[in-house]
C-alpha positions as CSV (number, residue, x, y, z in Angstrom):
1,M,88.2,98.7,123.8
2,A,87.3,98.0,120.2
3,G,89.5,99.6,117.5
4,Y,92.3,100.6,120.0
5,V,95.7,99.1,119.5
6,E,98.6,100.0,121.8
7,T,102.0,100.4,120.2
8,D,105.5,101.3,121.3
9,Q,105.6,104.1,118.7
10,P,105.7,107.6,120.0
11,E,102.9,109.9,119.1
12,P,103.9,112.1,116.1
13,E,104.5,115.8,116.8
14,L,102.0,118.0,115.1
15,A,103.4,121.2,113.6
16,P,101.1,124.1,113.1
17,V,99.9,124.3,109.5
18,P,99.3,127.7,108.0
19,N,95.7,128.1,106.9
20,G,95.1,129.7,103.5
21,S,94.6,133.1,105.0
22,A,98.0,132.9,106.8
23,F,99.5,134.2,103.6
24,D,97.0,137.1,103.2
25,P,98.1,140.7,104.0
26,K,97.8,141.6,107.7
27,G,96.8,144.8,109.4
28,A,96.6,145.8,113.1
29,G,95.9,142.7,115.3
30,V,97.4,139.7,117.1
31,Y,98.4,136.6,115.2
32,L,100.0,133.2,115.9
33,A,103.1,132.4,113.8
34,G,102.6,129.3,111.7
35,V,98.8,129.4,112.0
36,D,97.4,132.9,111.4
37,M,100.6,134.4,109.9
38,A,102.9,132.2,107.7
39,P,106.6,132.0,108.5
40,G,108.7,133.8,106.1
41,I,109.6,137.3,105.0
42,W,107.0,140.0,105.4
43,R,107.2,143.6,104.1
44,S,105.3,146.6,105.3
45,S,103.5,149.0,103.0
46,G,101.1,151.9,103.3
47,T,101.4,155.3,105.0
48,G,102.5,154.2,108.4
49,D,102.0,156.3,111.5
50,S,102.6,160.1,111.7
51,D,106.4,159.4,111.4
52,G,105.9,157.0,108.4
53,E,106.7,154.0,110.5
54,C,105.0,150.6,111.0
55,W,105.5,148.3,114.0
56,L,105.4,144.6,114.3
57,L,106.5,142.9,117.6
58,V,107.2,139.2,118.0
59,Y,106.7,137.5,121.5
60,D,107.2,134.0,122.7
61,L,104.1,132.4,124.4
62,A,105.6,133.3,127.8
63,G,105.3,137.0,126.9
64,E,109.0,137.6,126.3
65,R,109.8,139.9,123.3
66,S,111.9,138.0,120.8
67,G,112.0,140.3,117.7
68,G,110.4,142.9,115.5
69,G,110.3,146.6,116.1
70,I,109.2,150.0,114.8
71,E,110.5,150.4,111.3
72,P,110.0,152.7,108.2
73,V,107.4,151.7,105.7
74,G,108.9,149.3,103.1
75,F,110.9,147.4,105.8
76,S,111.1,143.6,105.5
77,L,111.5,141.2,108.3
78,R,111.5,137.4,108.8
79,I,108.8,135.8,110.9
80,P,110.2,132.5,112.2
81,A,108.2,129.3,112.6
82,G,107.4,128.3,116.1
83,D,105.2,129.1,119.1
84,L,105.2,132.9,118.7
85,Q,102.7,135.6,119.0
86,I,102.9,138.5,116.4
87,I,101.4,141.9,117.3
88,I,100.9,144.4,114.6
89,G,100.5,147.9,116.0
90,E,97.2,149.6,116.3
91,Y,99.1,152.9,116.5
92,S,100.2,152.5,112.9
93,P,96.8,151.8,111.2
94,G,98.1,152.9,107.8
95,C,100.4,149.8,107.6
96,T,99.8,146.5,105.9
97,W,102.3,143.6,106.2
98,T,102.5,141.4,103.1
99,W,104.1,137.9,102.8
100,I,106.9,138.0,100.3
101,S,108.6,134.6,100.5
102,E,109.8,131.8,102.7
């Protein structure tokens, strides 16, 4: 095959790269860590639900919960890098999560 050279080198591992919008504030929805939502510290703001709370849950791709929770507005948490799904609650539509730092 023209242009194909076989080598003994392993294929490089490709890590997810956050797109530009991965650092934008997030509202209710489902996001992939490292692609749709940048790893780092995120802080909630807004009015929260009727109890003044916002929720953000972290799941691995097998569907096992691995972090997050229901917290008061103004709470910060770290989104780790990796194959994770982030769910920001539709029941707290008054919440926005904003990326703060790595």
